[in-house]
gemmi code that builds the backbone of each chain (N, CA, C; Angstrom):
import gemmi

chains = {
    "A": [
        ("UNK", (0.844, -1.126, -0.004), (0.001, -0.041, 0.076), (0.832, 1.229, 0.049)),
        ("UNK", (0.331, 2.308, -0.672), (1.119, 3.584, -0.811), (0.996, 4.220, 0.625)),
        ("UNK", (2.158, 4.942, 0.976), (2.090, 5.816, 2.235), (2.631, 7.204, 1.845)),
        ("UNK", (2.008, 8.073, 2.437), (2.568, 9.523, 2.343), (2.807, 10.134, 3.631)),
        ("UNK", (3.906, 10.640, 3.750), (4.538, 11.148, 5.067), (4.781, 12.583, 5.047)),
        ("UNK", (4.284, 13.354, 5.820), (4.615, 14.695, 6.149), (5.290, 14.964, 7.601)),
        ("UNK", (6.661, 15.135, 7.466), (7.368, 15.053, 8.806), (7.280, 16.398, 9.621)),
        ("UNK", (6.765, 17.414, 9.004), (6.656, 18.712, 9.753), (5.060, 18.923, 10.231)),
        ("UNK", (4.864, 18.712, 11.604), (3.539, 18.893, 11.877), (3.196, 20.419, 11.836)),
        ("UNK", (3.991, 21.295, 12.078), (3.832, 22.687, 12.175), (4.874, 23.504, 11.531)),
        ("UNK", (4.654, 24.568, 10.821), (5.639, 25.530, 10.311), (5.164, 26.754, 10.467)),
        ("UNK", (6.069, 27.886, 10.557), (5.822, 29.133, 10.658), (6.635, 29.867, 9.697)),
        ("UNK", (6.021, 31.017, 9.107), (6.618, 31.828, 8.233), (6.302, 33.300, 8.447)),
        ("UNK", (7.234, 34.174, 8.263), (6.792, 35.567, 8.269), (6.198, 36.050, 6.957)),
        ("UNK", (5.222, 36.946, 7.142), (4.651, 37.401, 5.875), (5.605, 38.075, 4.989)),
        ("UNK", (5.288, 37.672, 3.653), (6.082, 38.107, 2.377), (7.398, 37.220, 2.263)),
        ("UNK", (7.642, 36.264, 3.205), (8.799, 35.440, 3.169), (8.377, 34.007, 2.410)),
        ("UNK", (9.297, 33.256, 2.163), (9.156, 31.875, 1.453), (9.240, 30.821, 2.387)),
        ("UNK", (8.393, 29.839, 2.320), (8.417, 28.595, 3.109), (8.169, 27.314, 2.327)),
        ("UNK", (8.859, 26.373, 2.787), (8.907, 25.096, 2.002), (8.219, 23.910, 2.910)),
        ("UNK", (7.368, 23.338, 2.490), (6.678, 22.172, 3.280), (7.064, 20.825, 2.585)),
        ("UNK", (7.479, 19.748, 3.368), (8.015, 18.649, 2.800), (7.023, 17.485, 2.785)),
        ("UNK", (7.279, 16.545, 1.800), (6.363, 15.392, 1.577), (7.116, 14.321, 1.002)),
        ("UNK", (7.151, 13.162, 1.612), (7.653, 11.929, 1.055), (6.610, 10.924, 0.800)),
        ("UNK", (6.809, 9.959, -0.115), (5.796, 8.976, -0.404), (6.464, 7.671, -0.778)),
        ("UNK", (5.794, 6.605, -0.605), (6.342, 5.284, -0.962), (5.510, 4.688, -1.936)),
        ("UNK", (5.855, 4.204, -3.018), (5.156, 3.511, -4.110), (5.997, 2.743, -4.884)),
        ("UNK", (5.544, 1.560, -5.528), (6.254, 0.733, -6.489), (5.732, 1.099, -7.790)),
        ("UNK", (4.616, 1.975, -7.968), (4.159, 2.246, -9.272), (4.869, 3.300, -10.036)),
        ("UNK", (4.674, 3.399, -11.317), (5.423, 4.443, -12.045), (4.539, 5.480, -12.573)),
        ("UNK", (3.020, 5.275, -12.570), (2.090, 6.115, -13.237), (1.220, 6.541, -11.965)),
        ("UNK", (1.607, 7.840, -11.569), (0.813, 8.313, -10.500), (0.656, 9.799, -10.475)),
        ("UNK", (-0.010, 10.317, -9.580), (-0.136, 11.872, -9.379), (0.058, 12.343, -8.070)),
        ("UNK", (0.562, 13.555, -7.856), (0.781, 14.075, -6.500), (0.110, 15.491, -6.315)),
        ("UNK", (-0.508, 15.739, -5.119), (-1.325, 16.908, -5.002), (-0.826, 17.559, -3.713)),
        ("UNK", (-1.097, 18.954, -3.668), (-0.970, 19.511, -2.243), (-2.350, 20.250, -2.191)),
        ("UNK", (-3.094, 19.926, -1.085), (-4.312, 20.448, -0.694), (-4.196, 21.388, 0.538)),
        ("UNK", (-5.008, 22.537, 0.409), (-5.078, 23.447, 1.604), (-6.338, 23.298, 2.225)),
        ("UNK", (-6.352, 23.245, 3.582), (-7.573, 23.274, 4.341), (-7.531, 24.405, 5.381)),
        ("UNK", (-8.209, 25.567, 4.981), (-8.292, 26.760, 5.947), (-9.124, 26.406, 7.036)),
        ("UNK", (-9.374, 27.388, 8.137), (-10.098, 27.061, 9.136), (-11.674, 26.736, 8.861)),
        ("UNK", (-12.113, 27.004, 7.662), (-13.457, 26.755, 7.130), (-13.508, 25.186, 6.949)),
        ("UNK", (-12.421, 24.528, 6.780), (-12.249, 23.138, 6.601), (-12.642, 22.574, 5.213)),
        ("UNK", (-12.873, 23.529, 4.392), (-13.171, 23.270, 3.017), (-11.650, 22.843, 2.326)),
        ("UNK", (-11.627, 21.676, 1.653), (-10.470, 21.204, 1.053), (-10.396, 21.907, -0.253)),
        ("UNK", (-9.070, 22.549, -0.420), (-8.884, 23.195, -1.848), (-7.620, 22.654, -2.387)),
        ("UNK", (-7.788, 22.447, -3.642), (-6.575, 21.962, -4.479), (-5.678, 23.034, -4.701)),
        ("UNK", (-4.418, 22.905, -4.385), (-3.445, 24.085, -4.558), (-2.657, 23.784, -5.811)),
        ("UNK", (-2.172, 22.516, -5.951), (-1.326, 22.245, -7.066), (-1.268, 20.670, -7.343)),
        ("UNK", (-0.977, 20.338, -8.516), (-0.933, 18.911, -8.938), (0.342, 18.657, -9.756)),
        ("UNK", (0.872, 17.469, -9.665), (2.028, 17.162, -10.371), (1.820, 15.676, -10.988)),
        ("UNK", (2.162, 15.523, -12.286), (2.048, 14.340, -12.899), (3.377, 13.648, -12.769)),
        ("UNK", (3.449, 12.391, -12.474), (4.696, 11.647, -12.267), (5.495, 11.548, -13.600)),
        ("UNK", (4.912, 11.544, -14.621), (5.528, 11.377, -15.987), (6.292, 12.685, -16.482)),
        ("UNK", (5.789, 13.800, -15.843), (6.303, 15.090, -16.167), (7.626, 15.359, -15.430)),
        ("UNK", (8.712, 15.823, -16.150), (9.841, 16.162, -15.350), (9.792, 17.593, -14.913)),
        ("UNK", (9.042, 18.423, -15.496), (9.105, 19.839, -15.091), (8.130, 19.969, -13.956)),
        ("UNK", (8.725, 20.773, -12.938), (7.910, 20.928, -11.709), (6.739, 21.920, -11.895)),
        ("UNK", (5.549, 21.617, -11.265), (4.281, 22.328, -11.490), (4.443, 23.792, -10.666)),
        ("UNK", (3.731, 24.650, -11.221), (3.784, 26.033, -10.728), (2.445, 26.626, -10.788)),
        ("UNK", (1.902, 27.179, -9.713), (0.659, 27.972, -9.883), (0.844, 29.229, -9.066)),
        ("UNK", (1.084, 30.338, -9.683), (1.234, 31.657, -9.197), (2.386, 31.531, -8.096)),
        ("UNK", (2.017, 31.669, -6.771), (3.052, 31.914, -5.725), (3.521, 30.438, -5.201)),
        ("UNK", (2.781, 29.410, -5.791), (2.870, 28.013, -5.269), (3.750, 27.189, -6.421)),
        ("UNK", (4.730, 26.484, -5.864), (5.534, 25.651, -6.913), (5.873, 24.439, -6.066)),
        ("UNK", (6.267, 23.373, -6.814), (6.780, 22.106, -6.198), (8.304, 21.798, -6.589)),
        ("UNK", (8.837, 21.018, -5.769), (10.018, 20.397, -6.104), (9.795, 18.878, -6.101)),
        ("UNK", (9.647, 18.327, -7.320), (9.355, 16.850, -7.363), (10.559, 16.142, -7.724)),
        ("UNK", (11.022, 15.316, -6.842), (12.199, 14.400, -7.092), (11.716, 12.989, -7.017)),
        ("UNK", (11.625, 12.501, -8.191), (10.880, 11.146, -8.380), (11.808, 9.973, -7.783)),
        ("UNK", (13.055, 10.091, -8.049), (14.036, 8.932, -7.609), (13.934, 8.987, -6.007)),
        ("UNK", (13.881, 10.121, -5.428), (13.970, 10.258, -3.952), (12.569, 10.155, -3.445)),
        ("UNK", (11.481, 10.079, -4.205), (10.103, 10.111, -3.830), (9.906, 11.249, -2.799)),
        ("UNK", (10.168, 12.419, -3.314), (9.917, 13.592, -2.564), (9.157, 14.597, -3.304)),
        ("UNK", (8.296, 15.185, -2.611), (7.356, 16.286, -3.295), (7.116, 17.424, -2.328)),
        ("UNK", (7.986, 18.397, -2.449), (7.835, 19.426, -1.487), (7.090, 20.753, -2.083)),
        ("UNK", (6.411, 21.443, -1.235), (5.672, 22.795, -1.824), (6.410, 23.921, -1.274)),
        ("UNK", (6.675, 24.844, -2.250), (7.081, 26.119, -1.912), (6.216, 27.151, -1.997)),
        ("UNK", (6.095, 27.987, -0.982), (5.074, 29.102, -1.044), (5.956, 30.351, -0.886)),
        ("UNK", (5.866, 31.118, -1.999), (6.571, 32.421, -2.075), (5.577, 33.494, -1.600)),
        ("UNK", (6.297, 34.636, -1.145), (5.554, 35.797, -0.755), (4.313, 35.522, -0.049)),
        ("UNK", (4.630, 34.926, 1.161), (3.591, 34.370, 2.016), (2.582, 35.402, 2.454)),
        ("UNK", (1.331, 34.998, 2.391), (0.277, 35.881, 2.831), (-0.522, 35.438, 3.937)),
        ("UNK", (-1.147, 36.263, 4.754), (-1.871, 35.916, 5.861), (-2.977, 34.799, 5.542)),
        ("UNK", (-3.402, 35.014, 4.329), (-4.629, 33.978, 3.833), (-4.066, 32.542, 3.575)),
        ("UNK", (-2.715, 32.442, 3.512), (-2.032, 31.219, 3.388), (-1.998, 30.207, 4.647)),
        ("UNK", (-2.318, 30.930, 5.818), (-2.345, 30.079, 6.972), (-3.519, 29.006, 6.947)),
        ("UNK", (-3.065, 27.765, 7.001), (-4.035, 26.663, 6.997), (-3.293, 25.434, 7.157)),
        ("UNK", (-3.966, 24.144, 7.144), (-3.455, 23.048, 7.139), (-3.072, 22.590, 5.679)),
        ("UNK", (-2.040, 22.016, 5.384), (-1.648, 21.634, 4.043), (-1.399, 20.091, 4.152)),
        ("UNK", (-2.116, 19.591, 3.043), (-1.974, 18.056, 2.906), (-1.414, 17.634, 1.598)),
        ("UNK", (-0.495, 16.761, 1.729), (0.177, 16.152, 0.494), (-0.637, 14.877, 0.191)),
        ("UNK", (-0.960, 14.576, -1.059), (-1.879, 13.369, -1.481), (-1.262, 12.760, -2.568)),
        ("UNK", (-1.550, 11.335, -2.685), (-1.038, 10.593, -3.760), (-2.139, 9.886, -4.523)),
        ("UNK", (-2.190, 9.760, -5.814), (-3.201, 8.978, -6.439), (-2.625, 8.125, -7.641)),
        ("UNK", (-2.818, 6.847, -7.675), (-2.486, 6.234, -8.902), (-3.680, 5.623, -9.554)),
        ("UNK", (-3.647, 5.265, -10.787), (-4.772, 4.652, -11.604), (-4.858, 3.202, -10.997)),
        ("UNK", (-3.862, 2.653, -10.643), (-3.991, 1.156, -10.109), (-4.754, 1.331, -8.872)),
        ("UNK", (-4.439, 2.136, -7.901), (-5.070, 2.146, -6.691), (-6.444, 2.781, -6.776)),
        ("UNK", (-6.690, 3.809, -7.654), (-7.934, 4.418, -7.925), (-8.434, 5.267, -6.631)),
        ("UNK", (-7.648, 5.639, -5.738), (-7.906, 6.455, -4.619), (-6.910, 7.404, -4.153)),
        ("UNK", (-7.214, 8.399, -3.368), (-6.421, 9.296, -2.903), (-5.916, 8.907, -1.414)),
        ("UNK", (-4.465, 9.003, -1.357), (-3.962, 8.606, -0.134), (-3.417, 9.964, 0.596)),
        ("UNK", (-3.682, 10.467, 1.677), (-3.216, 11.622, 2.289), (-2.129, 11.310, 3.320)),
        ("UNK", (-1.309, 12.458, 3.448), (-0.210, 12.630, 4.566), (-1.091, 13.059, 5.738)),
        ("UNK", (-0.344, 13.213, 6.768), (-0.946, 13.553, 8.043), (-1.100, 15.126, 8.183)),
        ("UNK", (-0.531, 15.929, 7.275), (-0.765, 17.370, 7.230), (0.260, 18.196, 7.974)),
        ("UNK", (0.437, 19.285, 7.534), (1.365, 20.375, 8.181), (0.657, 21.678, 8.369)),
        ("UNK", (0.617, 22.193, 9.629), (-0.211, 23.374, 10.017), (0.871, 24.611, 9.645)),
        ("UNK", (0.525, 25.413, 8.839), (1.247, 26.506, 8.499), (0.703, 27.859, 9.209)),
        ("UNK", (1.483, 28.451, 9.789), (1.164, 29.793, 10.608), (1.990, 30.838, 9.845)),
        ("UNK", (1.244, 31.854, 9.535), (1.969, 33.117, 8.921), (1.840, 34.331, 9.885)),
        ("UNK", (3.058, 34.841, 10.034), (3.108, 35.846, 11.221), (3.136, 37.277, 10.459)),
        ("UNK", (2.309, 38.221, 10.893), (2.322, 39.592, 10.246), (3.595, 40.354, 10.607)),
    ],
    "B": [
        ("UNK", (-25.594, 26.633, -9.514), (-24.136, 26.504, -9.180), (-23.889, 24.903, -9.161)),
        ("UNK", (-22.870, 24.396, -9.688), (-22.369, 23.046, -9.531), (-21.711, 22.789, -8.196)),
        ("UNK", (-21.903, 21.742, -7.623), (-21.073, 21.469, -6.379), (-21.593, 20.274, -5.588)),
        ("UNK", (-20.931, 20.135, -4.411), (-21.271, 19.045, -3.496), (-21.817, 19.656, -2.189)),
        ("UNK", (-22.978, 19.198, -1.733), (-23.606, 19.559, -0.530), (-23.533, 18.549, 0.620)),
        ("UNK", (-23.266, 18.979, 1.764), (-23.379, 17.981, 2.815), (-24.196, 18.681, 4.050)),
        ("UNK", (-25.136, 17.814, 4.483), (-25.895, 18.324, 5.446), (-26.101, 17.363, 6.535)),
        ("UNK", (-26.284, 17.756, 7.839), (-26.076, 19.232, 8.257), (-24.610, 19.459, 8.584)),
        ("UNK", (-24.272, 20.723, 8.828), (-22.992, 21.020, 9.109), (-22.379, 20.538, 10.454)),
        ("UNK", (-23.388, 20.554, 11.360), (-23.019, 19.961, 12.634), (-24.148, 18.920, 13.028)),
        ("UNK", (-23.749, 17.840, 13.679), (-24.809, 16.851, 13.943), (-24.291, 16.098, 15.322)),
        ("UNK", (-25.252, 16.104, 16.249), (-24.961, 15.587, 17.537), (-25.976, 14.251, 17.731)),
        ("UNK", (-25.474, 13.394, 18.331), (-26.237, 12.031, 18.487), (-25.763, 11.430, 19.896)),
        ("UNK", (-26.515, 10.561, 20.389), (-26.376, 9.831, 21.672), (-25.611, 8.618, 21.302)),
        ("UNK", (-24.747, 8.078, 22.115), (-24.125, 6.786, 21.832), (-25.103, 5.724, 21.603)),
        ("UNK", (-24.874, 4.833, 20.678), (-25.771, 3.653, 20.472), (-26.795, 3.869, 19.451)),
        ("UNK", (-26.897, 5.187, 18.968), (-27.790, 5.437, 17.768), (-26.995, 5.363, 16.494)),
        ("UNK", (-27.655, 4.891, 15.462), (-27.228, 5.100, 14.181), (-27.555, 6.438, 13.601)),
        ("UNK", (-26.549, 7.083, 12.653), (-26.939, 8.286, 12.219), (-26.363, 8.360, 10.780)),
        ("UNK", (-27.155, 9.033, 9.878), (-26.957, 9.119, 8.436), (-26.454, 10.424, 8.080)),
        ("UNK", (-25.298, 10.576, 7.377), (-24.889, 11.911, 6.810), (-25.235, 11.889, 5.427)),
        ("UNK", (-25.642, 13.080, 4.925), (-25.998, 13.263, 3.450), (-24.963, 13.902, 2.799)),
        ("UNK", (-24.795, 13.409, 1.520), (-23.892, 13.995, 0.469), (-24.595, 13.928, -0.850)),
        ("UNK", (-24.728, 15.195, -1.481), (-25.349, 15.290, -2.753), (-24.448, 15.906, -3.780)),
        ("UNK", (-24.296, 15.665, -4.942), (-23.579, 16.388, -5.995), (-24.389, 16.599, -7.237)),
        ("UNK", (-24.253, 17.734, -7.817), (-24.819, 18.055, -9.181), (-23.776, 18.203, -10.298)),
        ("UNK", (-22.663, 17.550, -10.175), (-21.571, 17.739, -11.043), (-21.652, 16.678, -12.081)),
        ("UNK", (-22.578, 15.839, -11.981), (-22.593, 14.643, -12.945), (-21.431, 13.662, -12.874)),
        ("UNK", (-20.845, 13.638, -11.709), (-19.659, 12.814, -11.459), (-20.208, 11.327, -11.167)),
        ("UNK", (-19.353, 10.317, -11.754), (-19.679, 9.029, -11.425), (-19.275, 8.504, -10.033)),
        ("UNK", (-18.044, 8.971, -9.702), (-17.461, 8.456, -8.471), (-17.678, 9.328, -7.211)),
        ("UNK", (-17.917, 8.705, -6.208), (-18.107, 9.487, -4.799), (-17.301, 8.784, -3.824)),
        ("UNK", (-16.929, 9.508, -2.747), (-16.006, 9.107, -1.643), (-16.400, 9.584, -0.274)),
        ("UNK", (-16.255, 8.898, 0.705), (-16.249, 9.376, 2.086), (-15.015, 9.235, 2.811)),
        ("UNK", (-14.583, 10.419, 3.452), (-13.426, 10.323, 4.131), (-13.721, 10.818, 5.707)),
        ("UNK", (-12.829, 10.320, 6.551), (-12.965, 10.802, 8.012), (-11.756, 11.482, 8.375)),
        ("UNK", (-11.982, 12.682, 9.024), (-10.771, 13.352, 9.490), (-10.851, 13.526, 11.022)),
        ("UNK", (-9.838, 13.053, 11.701), (-9.668, 13.401, 13.264), (-8.804, 14.511, 13.399)),
        ("UNK", (-8.872, 15.118, 14.684), (-8.129, 16.467, 14.796), (-6.737, 16.393, 14.629)),
        ("UNK", (-6.145, 17.285, 13.861), (-4.703, 17.386, 13.447), (-4.226, 16.151, 12.591)),
        ("UNK", (-5.075, 15.360, 11.978), (-4.648, 14.367, 11.225), (-5.228, 14.623, 9.715)),
        ("UNK", (-4.563, 13.625, 8.898), (-5.155, 13.720, 7.469), (-6.358, 13.007, 7.267)),
        ("UNK", (-6.886, 12.799, 6.076), (-8.140, 12.152, 5.723), (-7.847, 10.695, 5.417)),
        ("UNK", (-8.741, 9.973, 5.938), (-8.787, 8.628, 5.670), (-10.095, 8.072, 4.901)),
        ("UNK", (-9.877, 7.197, 3.957), (-10.938, 6.751, 3.127), (-11.831, 5.689, 3.915)),
        ("UNK", (-13.091, 5.917, 3.910), (-14.076, 5.050, 4.525), (-14.745, 4.264, 3.473)),
        ("UNK", (-15.279, 4.801, 2.398), (-16.009, 3.990, 1.408), (-15.800, 4.885, 0.211)),
        ("UNK", (-15.947, 4.132, -0.988), (-16.080, 4.943, -2.260), (-16.935, 3.969, -3.297)),
        ("UNK", (-17.433, 4.799, -4.209), (-18.307, 4.311, -5.239), (-17.960, 4.804, -6.671)),
        ("UNK", (-17.682, 3.848, -7.444), (-17.486, 4.236, -8.811), (-18.687, 4.342, -9.694)),
        ("UNK", (-19.712, 3.614, -9.498), (-20.788, 3.780, -10.355), (-22.088, 3.326, -9.348)),
        ("UNK", (-23.226, 3.879, -9.949), (-24.510, 3.600, -8.987), (-24.639, 2.017, -8.640)),
        ("UNK", (-25.097, 1.623, -7.478), (-25.385, 0.390, -6.990), (-24.074, -0.487, -6.780)),
        ("UNK", (-22.931, 0.324, -6.615), (-21.599, -0.339, -6.472), (-20.796, 0.336, -5.628)),
        ("UNK", (-20.238, -0.243, -4.613), (-19.134, 0.531, -3.649), (-18.233, -0.299, -3.085)),
        ("UNK", (-17.113, 0.206, -2.702), (-16.067, -0.598, -2.116), (-15.567, 0.102, -0.722)),
        ("UNK", (-15.048, -0.856, 0.131), (-14.500, -0.434, 1.299), (-13.223, 0.277, 1.147)),
        ("UNK", (-12.855, 1.280, 1.952), (-11.830, 1.973, 2.031), (-10.897, 1.491, 3.189)),
        ("UNK", (-10.071, 2.247, 3.701), (-9.094, 1.842, 4.764), (-9.679, 1.484, 6.137)),
        ("UNK", (-10.949, 2.232, 6.461), (-11.545, 2.258, 7.748), (-13.054, 1.989, 7.675)),
        ("UNK", (-13.461, 1.039, 6.971), (-14.889, 0.761, 6.791), (-15.600, 0.204, 7.930)),
        ("UNK", (-15.046, -0.330, 8.921), (-15.754, -1.033, 10.069), (-16.575, -0.005, 10.842)),
        ("UNK", (-17.812, -0.443, 10.966), (-18.821, 0.497, 11.658), (-19.558, 1.438, 10.829)),
        ("UNK", (-19.229, 1.550, 9.538), (-19.995, 2.299, 8.561), (-20.612, 1.532, 7.556)),
        ("UNK", (-21.640, 2.144, 6.955), (-22.354, 1.564, 5.795), (-22.594, 2.562, 4.756)),
        ("UNK", (-22.761, 2.301, 3.513), (-23.201, 3.259, 2.576), (-24.259, 2.721, 1.509)),
        ("UNK", (-24.735, 3.482, 0.686), (-25.635, 3.107, -0.353), (-25.392, 4.000, -1.498)),
        ("UNK", (-25.726, 3.559, -2.701), (-25.411, 4.522, -3.924), (-26.598, 4.038, -4.904)),
        ("UNK", (-27.871, 4.382, -4.465), (-28.992, 4.153, -5.350), (-29.292, 5.239, -6.591)),
        ("UNK", (-28.649, 6.301, -6.240), (-28.744, 7.550, -7.269), (-27.321, 7.989, -7.628)),
        ("UNK", (-26.999, 8.396, -8.890), (-25.858, 8.881, -9.146), (-25.320, 10.209, -8.205)),
        ("UNK", (-26.401, 11.035, -8.054), (-26.200, 12.311, -7.306), (-26.085, 12.100, -5.756)),
        ("UNK", (-26.395, 11.054, -5.195), (-26.396, 10.920, -3.780), (-25.536, 9.644, -3.247)),
        ("UNK", (-24.865, 9.860, -2.062), (-24.088, 8.832, -1.537), (-24.111, 9.003, -0.014)),
        ("UNK", (-25.077, 8.610, 0.603), (-25.364, 8.726, 2.073), (-24.379, 7.667, 2.882)),
        ("UNK", (-23.838, 8.274, 3.913), (-23.054, 7.409, 4.957), (-23.756, 7.244, 6.229)),
        ("UNK", (-23.871, 5.940, 6.679), (-24.532, 5.661, 8.059), (-23.368, 5.241, 8.865)),
        ("UNK", (-23.253, 6.112, 10.079), (-22.308, 5.617, 11.063), (-23.222, 4.800, 12.082)),
        ("UNK", (-22.754, 3.627, 12.203), (-23.585, 2.648, 13.033), (-23.086, 2.599, 14.400)),
        ("UNK", (-23.774, 1.990, 15.354), (-23.451, 2.057, 16.741), (-22.257, 1.099, 16.892)),
        ("UNK", (-21.911, 0.267, 15.764), (-20.700, -0.432, 16.003), (-19.455, 0.228, 15.780)),
        ("UNK", (-19.680, 1.449, 15.358), (-18.231, 2.338, 15.204), (-17.835, 2.762, 16.619)),
        ("UNK", (-16.738, 2.469, 17.018), (-16.341, 2.534, 18.304), (-16.014, 4.075, 18.715)),
        ("UNK", (-15.621, 4.876, 17.758), (-15.159, 6.212, 17.977), (-15.716, 7.061, 16.860)),
        ("UNK", (-16.979, 7.402, 16.833), (-17.514, 8.063, 15.744), (-17.389, 9.510, 15.577)),
        ("UNK", (-17.082, 10.195, 16.742), (-16.997, 11.605, 16.731), (-15.632, 11.998, 15.877)),
        ("UNK", (-15.991, 12.771, 14.846), (-15.051, 13.105, 13.717), (-15.627, 14.168, 12.784)),
        ("UNK", (-14.812, 14.695, 12.028), (-15.286, 15.403, 10.933), (-15.249, 14.473, 9.663)),
        ("UNK", (-16.417, 14.558, 8.879), (-16.607, 13.758, 7.685), (-16.686, 14.568, 6.467)),
        ("UNK", (-15.862, 14.156, 5.431), (-15.874, 14.780, 4.232), (-16.331, 14.047, 3.119)),
        ("UNK", (-17.029, 14.414, 2.134), (-17.593, 13.665, 1.052), (-16.909, 14.383, -0.299)),
        ("UNK", (-16.546, 13.583, -1.174), (-15.964, 14.075, -2.449), (-16.461, 13.346, -3.709)),
        ("UNK", (-16.336, 13.985, -4.809), (-16.752, 13.310, -6.027), (-15.733, 13.582, -7.103)),
        ("UNK", (-15.627, 12.776, -8.107), (-14.815, 12.965, -9.365), (-15.346, 12.154, -10.584)),
        ("UNK", (-14.820, 12.433, -11.625), (-15.267, 11.743, -12.879), (-14.540, 10.369, -12.811)),
        ("UNK", (-15.032, 9.505, -13.809), (-14.398, 8.294, -13.906), (-13.399, 8.266, -15.115)),
        ("UNK", (-13.725, 9.079, -16.071), (-12.906, 9.002, -17.308), (-11.681, 9.957, -17.160)),
        ("UNK", (-11.785, 11.106, -17.841), (-10.654, 12.099, -17.780), (-10.561, 12.600, -16.396)),
        ("UNK", (-9.350, 12.666, -15.898), (-8.844, 13.220, -14.659), (-9.649, 12.628, -13.570)),
        ("UNK", (-9.646, 11.315, -13.307), (-10.572, 10.688, -12.216), (-9.755, 11.223, -10.822)),
        ("UNK", (-8.700, 11.626, -10.770), (-7.978, 11.955, -9.616), (-8.340, 13.341, -8.994)),
        ("UNK", (-9.051, 14.133, -9.858), (-9.334, 15.374, -9.413), (-10.690, 15.410, -8.686)),
        ("UNK", (-10.541, 15.240, -7.277), (-11.739, 15.248, -6.390), (-12.210, 16.503, -5.951)),
        ("UNK", (-13.417, 16.712, -5.987), (-14.061, 17.962, -5.423), (-14.772, 17.568, -4.061)),
        ("UNK", (-14.438, 18.421, -3.159), (-14.925, 18.146, -1.767), (-16.054, 18.922, -1.392)),
        ("UNK", (-16.768, 18.367, -0.455), (-17.928, 19.069, 0.135), (-17.494, 19.794, 1.280)),
        ("UNK", (-18.371, 20.682, 1.980), (-17.837, 21.493, 3.114), (-17.801, 20.783, 4.491)),
        ("UNK", (-18.139, 19.464, 4.439), (-17.938, 18.553, 5.594), (-19.154, 18.672, 6.644)),
        ("UNK", (-19.188, 17.451, 7.408), (-20.038, 17.425, 8.485), (-19.312, 17.127, 9.811)),
        ("UNK", (-19.590, 17.838, 10.876), (-18.921, 17.613, 12.148), (-19.831, 16.773, 12.895)),
        ("UNK", (-19.471, 15.505, 13.336), (-20.447, 14.689, 13.947), (-19.799, 14.483, 15.447)),
        ("UNK", (-20.729, 14.670, 16.461), (-20.332, 14.506, 17.809), (-21.213, 13.602, 18.304)),
        ("UNK", (-20.641, 12.553, 18.960), (-21.350, 11.372, 19.662), (-21.111, 11.381, 21.255)),
        ("UNK", (-22.156, 11.555, 21.984), (-21.892, 11.688, 23.509), (-22.640, 10.493, 24.169)),
    ],
}
model = gemmi.Model(1)
for chain_id, residues in chains.items():
    chain = gemmi.Chain(chain_id)
    for i, (resn, *xyz) in enumerate(residues, 1):
        res = gemmi.Residue()
        res.name, res.seqid = resn, gemmi.SeqId(i, " ")
        for name, pos in zip(("N", "CA", "C"), xyz):
            atom = gemmi.Atom()
            atom.name, atom.element = name, gemmi.Element(name[0])
            atom.pos, atom.b_iso = gemmi.Position(*pos), 0.0
            res.add_atom(atom)
        chain.add_residue(res)
    model.add_chain(chain)
structure = gemmi.Structure()
structure.add_model(model)
structure.setup_entities()
């Protein structure tokens, strides 16, 4: 079974600074997708960014970018120019067509200091 | 507006009672999912359904039951056999064909059993 590990329960960043959240995963499959979801205090799950395993280029969405290291099975999220609205729980997730379901990491709580 | 609705937002029950959580979607999605989230933790899959009248157990199905009689609806029953039912429950849906990994989440139901 696939596992997703987020080793940082909490992170803190100063407003306008950059922060990186870590995620590692374990899989024997070659065709899969990785995601970062944001869960603000409202608890609504919001998709932040997606990375296809077959793509070598790291995904980018505005201030959010990933560092995808396939051989190391690492998938970190970088948030640039952090804003107060970025404060939330962030979850890393894995999907494969073989498994047909999302597997989530335990989450990282990000605090943004003004 | 297309989306997923879960009702109610907060639900209170006495121990020993079964309770049913509602999940409705008007996105014309084939697949639907139920997740459980405990404080400070990630999401764990309870049940999922790829098509009407068919569903599969996820990682933590014990003490739960589901039905999928209509494409739009996927209710979850928390039975008295569930040892620790107090949690936040999230419903999601996705397509089966193109981009089945892209799950859309409802706002969630907070269940408290005393």
